[in-house]
MILOVEX-391274 format. One record per residue: y, z, x of N, C-alpha, C in turn; residue in one letter. Coordinates in steps of 0.1 Angstrom, whole numbers, plus 5000, padded with zeros to 4 digits. Example, Ala and Ser with C-alpha at 12.3 -4.5 7.8 and 13.67 -1.06 7.14 Angstrom:
<mitors>
494350785132495550785123496750785132a 497850715128498950715137500050795129s 
</mitors>
This chain:
<mitors>
518976478107518276378115518776388129m 517876368139518376388153519176258157s 519876278168520676168173519876048177d 518676068181517875958185517475858174e 517475918162517075838150518275788142l 519475818146520675778138520775618139a 520975558127521175418127519875338125g 518675408126517475328124517275298109l 516675188106516275148093515175238088a 514875258075513875348070512475318077p 512075198078510775168084510775198098a 511875168105511975198120511875348121q 512575428113512675568114511275628111r 510575568102509175618099508275608111a 508475498118507675478130508075568141a 509375588143509875678153509575828151a 509375858138508975998135507476028135e 506675918137505275938138504875968152a 505076098156504876138170503476178173l 502676208163501276248166500376118165e 499676088176498875968176497575988170g 496875878169497175738173498175678162p 498975588167499975518159499875368162v 499875288151499975138152501275098145l 502075028153503274968147503174818147i 503074758135502974618134504474568132k 504974498142506374458142506574308142a 507274258132507474108132508574068141g 508773938143509873888152511273938148p 511973988157513374028155513474158146g 512374238146512374358137512874478144s 513374468157513874578164512774668169g 511674608174510574688179510974768191k 511674708201512074778213512974888210t 513874868201514774978196513975088190r 512975058182512075158175511275238185t 510575168194509675248203510475328213i 511675278218512475358227513075478220t 513475468207513975578200512775678197h 511575628194510475708192510175798204r 510175728216509875808228510975908231i 512275868230513375958232513276078222a 512976048210512876158200511676248203h 510576198208509476278211509776368223g 510576318233510976398244511976508240v 512976468232514076558228513476668219r 512476638211511976738201510876828208s 510476788220509476868227508076828224g 507876718216506476678214505876608226h 506776538234506276478246506876548258f 506176548269506776588282507176458289e 508476448292509076328297508376278309e 507976368319507376318331505976278330s 505376308318503976278316503776168305r 504876098303504875988293504975858300t 504075758295503975628302504075518291l 505075428293505175318284504775188292a 503875108286503274998293503574868286v 503974768293504274638287503674528297t 504074398294503374298302504174228312f 505474228311506374158321507374258327t 507774228339508774308346510074308338a 510374188332511674188324511574278312r 510474278305510374368294510374518298a 509674548310509674688315511074728318a 511874638324513274668328514074698316a 513874628305514674648293514274778287e 512974808286512574938281513175058289l 513075048302513575158311515075168309h 515875058308517275068306517675138293s 516975098282517275158269516875308269r 515775338275515375488275516375568283l 516875508294517875578302519075608294a 519475508286520675518278520475628267a 519175648263518875758253518575888260l 518775898273518576028280517076058283g 516275948284514875968287514475888299a 515375888310515075808322513875848330s 513375968327512176018334510875968329g 510875888318509675828313509275718322v 507975708326507475598334507375478326a 507875358330507775238323507275128333v 506075078330505474988340504674878333r 504374778340503374678335501974728338t 500974668331499674708334499374698349f 499774588355499374568369500174658378h 501474688375502174778384501674918383s 501274958371500675098369499375108377a 498475008375497175008382497374998397a 498374918402498574908416499075038422l 499875118416500275248420499075338422r 498275338412497075428412496075388423q 495975258425495075208435495575248449l 496775228452497375258465497375408467r 497375488456497375638458495975678462h 494975628455493575668457492875608469f 493275488473492575408482492275478496w 493275548502493075608515491875718514p 491775788503490775888501489375828498d 489375718491488075668486487575568497v 488375478501487975368510488375398525i 489575458526490075478539491075368543g 492175408550493175308554494075268542g 494775158544495675108534494975008525g 495374998513494874898503495074758508a 494174668505494374528510495674468505p 496074368512497274298508497074218495r 498074208486497974138474498473988477i 497573898475497873758478498473698465e 499673658466500373598454500273448453t 499873378464499773238464498273198461d 497973208448496573188444496173038445r 497172948444496972808445496472778459a 496972838469496572818483495072858485a 494772968479493373008479492372918472l 492872858461492072758454491872638463l 492972588469492872478478491872498489n 491872618495490872658505489472648500q 489272708488487972708482487472568479a 488372478475488072338471487872248483a 488472298495488472218507489372098506g 490372098497491371988496492472038488r 493571968488494772008480494571958466r 494472048456494372018442495671968436l 495671878427496871848420497371958411d 498671958408499272078401498572108387a 498171998380497572018367496172078368e 495372028378494072088380494172238384t 495072258394495272398399495572488388s 496572448379496972538368495872568359a 495072458356493872478347492872578352e 492572568365491572648372492072798373l 493372808375493972948375493873008362l 494072938351493872988338492473028335t 491472948340490072988338489773118347e 490473128358490273248366490773368359l 491973358353492573468345491673508334d 491173408327490273438315488973508320w 488373458331487173518336487373668340m 488473698347488673828351489073918339k 489873868330490273948318489073988310a 488073908310486873938302485874018311r 486174048323485274128331484074048336g 484173918337482973838341483073798355l 481973758361481873698374481773548373t 481873488385481673338385480373298379a 479273368382477973338377477973348362a 478673458356478673468342479473358335d 480373298342481273198336480473078332y 479373048339478572928336478072928321r 477673038316477173048303478073098292g 479373098296480373158287480773068276a 480472938277480772838266482272798266g 482972808277484372768278484372608277r 485472558269485672418267486872378276v 486672308286487772258295487472108298t 488472058305488271918310487171908321r 486972028328486072028339484672068335q 483672028343482272078341482272228343d 481772308334481772448336480972488349p 479872418352479172448364480072428377a 480772318377481672288388482772398389v 483372438377484372538377483772668383v 482672708378481972828382481772828397a 481272718402481072708417482372728425d 483472658420484772668427485272808426l 485172878414485673008413484873108422l 483573078424482873168433483273148447g 483573028451484172998465485573058466r 486273068455487573128456487473278459y 486473348453486173488457485873498471e 485073408477484673418491485973398500l 486773308496488073278503488873408504a 488973478493489673608494489073708503k 487773718503487073808512487273768526s 487273638529487473598543488873638548e 489873628539491173668543491473818542r 490573888535490774028534491874068524g 491973988513493074008504492474028490v 493374078481493074078467494073998459m 493773958447494873898439495173998428d 496173968419496574068409495474098399f 494674008396493574038387492574138393d 492374138406491574228413492074368412d 493374388411494074518410493474588398v 493474518387492874588374491474608376l 490674518381489274528382488874648391l 489474658403489174758412489574898407v 490774908401491275028395490275078384t 489874988375488875028365487575078372v 487175008382485975048389486075188395g 487175218401487375348407487375458397l 488175438386488375538376487075558368l 486275448367485075458359483975538367d 483975528380482975598388483375728394t 484675758394485075888400485875968390r 485176068385485676158375486876238380s 486976268393488076338398489376258397d 489276128400490476038399490876018385m 489875998377490075988362490876098357r 490476218360491176338355492476358361e 492676308374493976318380494976228372a 494576118368495476028361495776088347v 494776148341494976208327495876328328r 495876398339496776508341498176458343r 498276338350499676288352500276228340a 499476168331499976108319499176148307f 499876188296499276238284499676148272r 500976098272501476028260501675878264w 501075788257501075648260501675568249f 502475468253502975358244502675228250t 502075138243501675008248502474898239v 503274828245504074718238503274588239d 503574498230502874368230501374378230e 500874468222499374508222498574388218y 499074288211498274178207497874098219q 498474118230498174038242497174108252d 496674228248495874308257494474238258v 493974238270492674178273491574288273s 490274258272489274358273489374438285p 489674378297489874458309490974558308l 492074508303493274608301492974718291q 492174678281491774788271490874888278q 489974838287489074928294489875028303r 490974968309491775058318492575158309l 493075108298493775198288492775308283l 491575278280490575378276490375488287d 490375438299490075538310491375628312l 492475578309493675658310493775758299w 493475718287493675798275492475898273v 491275858276490075938274489875968259g 489576088256489276128242490476178234e 491676178241492876218235493376108225r 494276148217494776048206496276018207r 496876058218498276038219498575898224q 498375798216498475658219499275588208l 500275518211501075438202500975288207c 500575198198500575058202501474978193v 502074878198502974798191502574648192v 502474578181502074438183502274358170g 502074228171502274138159501074038159d 500174048149499073958149499473808150p 500673778145501073638145501573588158a 501773668168502273628181501273638192q 499973628189498973628199498873488205t 499373468217499473328222498773318236i 498073428240497473428254495973448253y 495373408242493973418240493273328251q 493873218253493373118263493173178277f 494073288280493973348293493273488292a 492673518281491773638281492273738271g 493373728264493873828254492873828243a 492673948237491673968226492474018214d 492873928205493573968193492874068184p 491474068185490774158176491074308180s 491574338192491874478195492974528186l 493974448183494974488174494474508160l 493674408156493174408142492274518139a 491474568149490474668147490974808152t 492274818155492774948160492575058150f 492875048137492675158128491175198126p 490275098128488875128127488375208139a 488975168151488575238163489275368165r 490375388158491075518158491175568144y 490175628138490275668124491375768122p 492075748111493175838108494475798114g 494475678121495675628127496875608117a 498075638121499175608113499575458115t 499775388105500075248106501475218099v 502375168106503775138101503974998103v 504574928093504874788094506374768094e 506874678103508274648104508474498101l 508474458088508574318084510074268084p 511074358084512474318083512874258096d 513374138095513874068107515474068107t 515974118118517474118120517873998128y 516973908131517273788139517373668130r 516273638123516173508117516873498103c 517673398101518273378088517173358077a 517573378065516573368054515773238054a 516473128056515772998055514772988066t 515073038078514173028089512973128087i 513273248082512173338079511273278068a 511773208058510973148048510073048054a 510572968063509772868070508672928078a 508973038085507973108093506973168084a 507273218073506273278063505373168058n 505873048055504972948051503972908062r 504472898074503672868086502572978088l 502973098085502073218088501073238077a 501073158066500173188055498673168060e 498473098070497173078076496873158088h 497773258091497573348102497073488097i 495873528099495373658094496273768099p 496673858090497373978094498873968096g 499373838095500773818097501673888087a 502673948092503674018083504473918075l 504873948063505773858056507173898059r 507973818066509273848071510273858060l 511173958061512273978051513573978060r 514473888057515773888064516673998060t 517274068070518274168067519674108069v 520474128059521874068060521873938053g 523073878053523273758045523673638053d 523273638066523673528075522973398070a 523773298070523173168066522473098077t 521573008074520772938084520272808079g 519872718088519372588084518072558091t 517172488085515972428091515972278089t 515972208099515972058098514871998106r 514371888100513271808106513871668110l 513871628122514471508127513371408133l 513371288128512371188132513071088140q 512371038151512970938160511970828163f 512370708166511470598168510570618180p 511070678191510370688203510670818210s 509970848221510270968228511670958235e 511970838240513270818246514370838236a 514270788224515270808213515270958209d 514171028209514171168206514971248217e 514771218230515571288240517071258239a 517371128236518771098234519371158222a 518671168211519171228199519371378200g 518371438206518471588208519671618217v 519871538228520971568237522271548229a 522371448220523571428212523771538202a 522771598196522871708187523371828195e 522871848207523271958216524771948219v 525171828223526571798227527471838215a 527071798203527771828191527971978189d 526872048191526872198189527772258200l 527672218212528472278223529972248220v 530272128217531672088214532172168202a 531272198193531772278181531772428182g 531572468195531572618197530272688195g 529172618196527872688194526972648206h 527272708218526472668230525172748232p 524872848224523672938226522472858220d 521972768229520972678224519772678234v 518572658228517372638236516572518231a 515972448240515072338236513672368241i 512772388232511472428235510472318233l 509372318241508372218241506972278245y 505972198243504572238246504272238260r 504772128267504472108281505672078289t 505672118302506872098311507271948311h 506271858311506671718312507571668301a 507471728289508371698278509871728281q 510071838288511371888291512071788301g 511371728310511971658321512671528315r 512171478304512871358298514271388293v 514571518291515871548286516971568297l 516471578309517471618320518571518321h 518171388322519271288324520171278313d 519771298301520571288289521571408289h 521171518292522071638293523071618304l 522571568316523571548327524671458324r 524271348317525271248313526371308305r 526071408297527071468288527671588294r 527371618307527871728314527571858307e 526371868302525971988295525072068305i 525572188309524672268319523372308312p 522372308320521072358314520272428325f 519372508321518472588330517072558326s 516172558336514772528333513772638337t 514372748342513472858346513672978338r 512673048335512773178328513373278338g 513773398333514473488342513473598348a 512273598344511373698349511173678364d 511073798371510973798386512073728393r 513273728388514373658394514573708408f 514573838410514873898423513773888433f 512673828429511573798438511673658444d 512573578439512673438444513273438458r 512673358467513073358481514573328483a 515173238475516573208476517473318472e 516973398461517773508456517673628466v 516573648472516473748483517373718494k 517373598499518273558510519773578506e 520173538494521573548490521873698489a 521073778484521373918482521473988496c 520573948505520674008519522073968525t 522373838524523673798530524873868523r 524773878510525873948503526074088507f 524974158509525074298513525674318527r 525374228536525974228549527474198549g 527774098541529274058539529974168532a 529374238522530074338515530374458524a 529474488533529774598542530974568551r 531174448555532274408564533574398556m 533574358543534774338535534574408522t 534474538521534174608508535174598498p 536474568502537574568491537874428486t 537174328492537374188488536774168474e 537174078466536574048453535074008455p 534174068448532774028449532473888447a 533273828437533073688434533373598446a 534373628453534773548465533773568476d 533273688478532273718488530973638485v 530573648473529373568469529573418470m 530773368467531073228469530873188483a 531373268493531173238507529773248511e 528973338506527573348509526873218504v 527173178492526473068486526872938493l 528172928498528572818506527772798519l 527572918525526772918537525272878535a 524872888522523472848519523472708513m 524572638515524672498511524672478495s 525072578488525172568474526372478470y 526072388460527072298455527072318440d 528272338434528372358420527772248411p 527672128417526972018410525472028411a 524772028400523272048401522671918407p 521571938415520871828421519871768410p 519371648414518371588404516971628407d 516571648419515171678422514771808416a 513571818409513171938402513072058411p 512472048423512372168432513772218436a 514672118440515972158444516772218432a 516472168420517072218408516772358406r 515572398408515172538405515872628415q 515972588428516772678437518172678433r 518772568429520172568425520472658413w 519472658403519672738391519772888395e 518972928405519073068409520373098415s 520873008424522173038431523373028421l 523172938411524272918401524373048393a 523273108390523373238382524073348390a 523873348404524573448412525973408413l 526373278414527773238415528573288404a 527973308392528773348380528573488376a 527973568386527573708382528773808381l 529773798390530773898391532073858385f 532673938376534073908372535073928383p 536273878382537173878394537674018398p 537674118389538174248392537174338400e 535974288401534974378408535074358423v 535074468430535174458445533774428451s 533674388463532474368470531574488470a 532174608473531374728474530774758460a 531574748449530974768436529974658432d 530274538437529274428435527974458441g 527974518453526774548460525974658452q 526674758446526074858438525374798426t 526174708419525674638407524474548410e 524474478422523374398426522174478428l 522274588435521174678438520574728425d 521474768416520974818403520174718395r 520674588395519974488388518674458394r 518574458408517374428415516374538412a 516774668412515874778409515374768395t 516174738386515774728371515274598367d 515174498377514774368374515574308362n 516874318363517774278352518574148358e 517974038356518573918361519773868354p 520673798360521873738352521273638343p 521973618332521473518322521773378328r 520773288327521073158332522173088324p 522873008331523972938324523472818317a 524072778305523772658299522672658289g 522272548284521172528275519872558281v 518972638275517672678280516672568277a 515972518287514872428285513572498289l 512772538280511572618283510372578275l 509172608280507972588272507972698261t 507172668251507072768240506472898245l 505572898254504973018260506073098267h 506973028275507973098282509073158273a 509173108261510273148252509873278244a 508673328245508273448238509173568242k 509673638232510473758235511973728237g 512273598236513673558237514273508224l 515573488223516173438211517473368214e 517873278205519073198206519573178192w 520873138191521473098178520772968173d 520572868182519972748178518772718187t 517672668180516472628188515972498183v 515772408193515072278190513672298195f 512672248186511372238191511072088190i 510772028202510671878203509171838204i 508871708201507571658203506571718194g 506971738181506071798171505171688165a 504171648173503171548169501771598171v 500871558163499471608164498971548177d 498271638184497771608198498671668209g 499871698205500771768214501171908209q 501371918196501572048189500972038175l 499772078174498872138184498372048195p 498072108206497572038217496171968214s 495971848220494671788218493571868226a 493971948235492972028242492472148234r 493172178223492672288215491472238207a 490272248213489172178208488272278199a 488572398198487772498190488672558179t 488072608169488872668158489772778163p 489272858173490072968178491272908186e 491072808193492272748200493272678191a 492772618180493672568170494472678163r 493872788161494572898155495672948164d 495372948177496372998187497572898188e 497272768186498372678186499272698174e 498772738162499572768151500472888154r 499872988160500673108164501673078174r 501372988183502372938193503572878186l 503272798176504372728168505172838161m 504472938156505173048149506173118158y 505673138171506573208180507873118182v 507672988183508872898185509772908173g 509172898161509972898149510773028147v 510273138152511073268150511973298162t 512173208171513173228182514673218177r 514973128168516373108164516973218154p 518273238156518973328146519473238134r 520073128137520773048126520272908124r 519772838135519472698133518172668139r 517272608132515972558137515972408134l 515772338145515672188144514372148151i 513472088143512172038148512171888148v 511771828160511871678161510571628165t 510371498162509171428167509471278167w 508771208176508871058177507770998169p 507970888162506970818155506070738164t 506470718176505570648186505770708200a 504770708208504870748222504170648231n 503970678243503370588253501970538248r 501270628240499970588236499970518223s 501070488217501170418204501670508193g 501470468180501970548169501470688169p 502270778164501970918164501770968150t 501071078148500971148135501771278136t 502671298126503471418127502571548127p 503071648134502371778134501971828121s 500771878119500471938106501272058102p 502072118112502872228109504172198102y 504472068102505772028096505872048081l 504772038074504872058060505372198056t 504972298065505472438062506972448065a 507472368074508872388078509872308070l 509472198063510372118056510172128041g 511172088033511072088019510271978013s 510171868022509371748017508071738025g 507471618025506271598032506571588047e 505571628055505671618070505871468073a 506871438081507171308085508271238077g 508771298067509771238059511071218067a 511671108064512871078072513971178070a 514671228080515671328079517071258076p 518071338073519371278072519771218085p 520571118085520971048098521771148107p 521671128120522471208129523871168129l 524171048126525570998127525670898115a 526870838114527070738104526070628105a 525770558093524770448094525270348104p 524270298112524570198122525170248135g 525470378136526070428148525070518155v 524570478167523570558174524070698176p 523170788176523470938178524270958191a 523870888201524470898214525970868213a 526270758205527670718204528470818195e 527870878186528570968176529271078182a 528771128194529471248200530071208213v 530071078217530571048230532071078230r 532471128241533971168243534271308239g 533371378232533671518228533671608240l 534771668244534771748256534271888253a 533671958263533272098260534472178258p 534272298252535372388250535872438264a 537172468264537772508277538372648276r 538472708288539072838289540572828285c 541072908276542472898272543472938283r 542972998294543773038305543772948317l 542572908321542472818333541872678331c 541372658319540972528316539472498320g 538772598326537372578330536472558318r 535472478319534572458308533872598305a 533672618292533072748287531572718285l 530672798291529272778290528572868281v 528672998283527873098275528473118262t 527673178253528173208240529173318240g 529073408249530173518250531473458254q 531473358264532673298268533373218256e 532473158248533073078237533673178227r 533173288224533673388215535073438221v 535073478233536273528239537373428241l 536973298242537873188244538373178258g 537673238267538073238281536773248290r 536873208302535773228311535773368317c 534673408323534673548329535573558341y 535873448348536773458359538173498355r 538473468342539873498337539773628329c 539473738334539373858327540773908322a 540773958310542074008304541974158302l 543074228305543074368302542974398287p 542074478283541974508268542574648267a 543174668255543774808252542574898250d 542274988259541075068258541075158245e 542275198241542475278229542075198217t 542575078216542174988205540674958205l 540174928217538774898218537875008213l 538275128217537475248213537575268198a 538775238192538975248178538075148170a 537975028176537174918170535674958170l 535175008181533775048182533475168173f 534475268172534175378164534175338149a 535075238145534975188131533675118129w 533175038138531974968136530775058135r 530775168143529675268142529675328128d 530875368123530875428110530475328099r 530875208100530575108090529075078090r 528475068102527075038104526175148097a 526675278099525875388093525975378078q 527175348073527375328058526475228052e 526375108060525574998055524075018058m 523775108067522375128071521775008079g 522574948087522174838096522574868110v 521974798120522474808134523874758135p 524574808145525974778146526274628148g 525374558155525674418158525674338146h 525074388135525074308122526374318115l 527174418119528574428114529474338121v 529574358134530274268144529674298157l 529474188165528974198178529974258188t 529474318199530274368210531374268214d 530874148217531774048222532874008212v 532574008199533673978189534674088189t 534274218191535174328191536074318204l 535474278215536274258227537274138225h 536874038219537773928216538973968207a 538674048197539774108189540674188197i 540174278206540974368214541874288223a 541274178229542074098238543174008231e 542773948220543673848214544573918204q 544274038199545074108190545674028179r 544873968170545373888159546273968150p 547273898145548273968136548173918122q 547473808120547473748107545973718103t 545673698090544373668086543873538093e 544773438095544473308101544073328115e 544773418122544473438136543073508138e 542873608129541573678129540473588126l 540573508116539473418111539173318122a 540073288131539873188142538973238153a 538673368153537873428163536373408159i 535573338168534173318165533473448161p 532673438151531973558146532673618134g 533873578131534573628119534373528108m 533173528102532773448091533573488079r 533573398068534273428056533873558050p 532473588050532073718044532573838052d 532673828065533173938073534673948072r 535373838070536773848067536973918054m 536173888044536373948031536074098032r 534974138039534574278039535374358049d 535774298060536374378071537774338075h 538174218071539474168076540674258076g 540874318064542074398062541974528071a 540874588072540674708080540974668095v 540374558099540574518113541974498117l 542674428108544074398111544974528111l 544574618103545274748103545074818116d 543774808122543474868135544274808146l 544374668145544974598156546474608157v 547074618145548574618145549074748151r 550374758154550974878160550374998153p 550175108160550675148174549975088186p 549374968185548674908196549574788200h 550674808207551574698210550974598220p 551474478219551074378229551674408242r 550974378254551574408267552774308270p 
</mitors>
């Protein structure tokens, strides 16, 4: 077996060895699909089946593209092109535009809300603007014009004729400004390649082997572009999950995944139902939820990690927010800070802010995608580069601290939502560099992250919508507000929309590794509520059944955890925020020298053990647990068991070997 395939599970290896297209990989949540497709591409390059420079991997977000590129580079396939649909189309458009049209391509207008305001002749409220932009996305993804939209049968709060008229004026506003938006990039590129055979053939000479990730989210327009790229050739591999189609409202067409084998006769189909993320109880809940999702894989948990699924009922939305904050405080104080709180709409998240602040629990409300495109991040990076050139040997953390001070950054988060978003960006930069990194090296690291779009992980508990959580994972996930009319949304007025709401819930349910907690209030501002119909699949009893109390009878949940302090760094006393800090028992500012010989021995042992067990290395022990062992050098079973990650089963299976590795000849400094 080649090095690229070492350590892959049998199903993953079967997918990676299927080098002759077309290939369909149906990958469940946490099944290691990114690992599978990157190893498949690297194996194809190494074996000579693929030409590295003519291989293109396409995904949907810059974050996902950066991860794919980083993993391919680690596997020795850095020459493979990894792009989003839009970035690939934009490159082709800019390349061909001077010859076809003349001059440079039009500017891409990113502020579509401003264009909508111009078209409407007034400033639209945020909700209306967001809804209209969704309709615009759907219209373009389907290849329709504003005139076509009138008869398309869309169900929205707005009159379709009014929406169509406004979208038509939006197109005129773009023409007046001489700009395009990102949707136009795909439309114009399709138009050029469709009408110009010379350009079409040029693209096909440039790229011959294609991989498309998240194929369940492809729109008809993106499929048309893909067809123009691929032509009559069959070197196409697509990866997707029928149960995770959650962008149909914006134009995605899930039938493209379902009909792939029919459209490509003789296609190899490989299923990856094994989940390395979700504990068995969570996978079982997800399977029950997915019984009504056509084509959904039946998940099988790999490993024996324990997990819990809980349903919590509260009298009101205010009680729900207080109770969830209390649960989070309990988790953080107990050494489990890797937490996300997910919800259907942004408004639900805002009620949690005050409760988390009162408990001094850090939280973030922004996803990490396009981190380096934010204005405040660009400014901080520019300032840091200038300061680093002046003082290259100073600690990068100190230089960044001075930069952020000049930008009026305060470690205490502000209350205002807009200011909070800016603060979260700067807070992530403030914690980016460990103390031993020089400013010169920090500049190199910052440039690399910006190029690869690899943002620092936001500190604290993540507060995100269910849509924004797709592709992410945490140890513990709360899904709040699980009432009918909110989850599923009351706006899901068609059977197709209701089906998509169930898939959205499935995405949320499959984000946690160990703990899933779903909550709902029995009443909200509109009166009594009805529990979400999805709760029956998630609990052992009827939906809406009262859960075990959060605290002792008669004691409010908020009082039950009052006074519990967050875990502290064992060296400086600073509060520990991230899961990695909690495992290490110290903050990143207090880096400790690790015995490199011992650390290498620990990693070598884990690699051997993982190969023996036929599982990925992190299922034996995570990198951060190995680092904690190398730093703390436990000498007894009690000391080793005290390190987070060393569960009883791992102590039983690996404890003696680990202690033998740690003990002399690796002396304490």
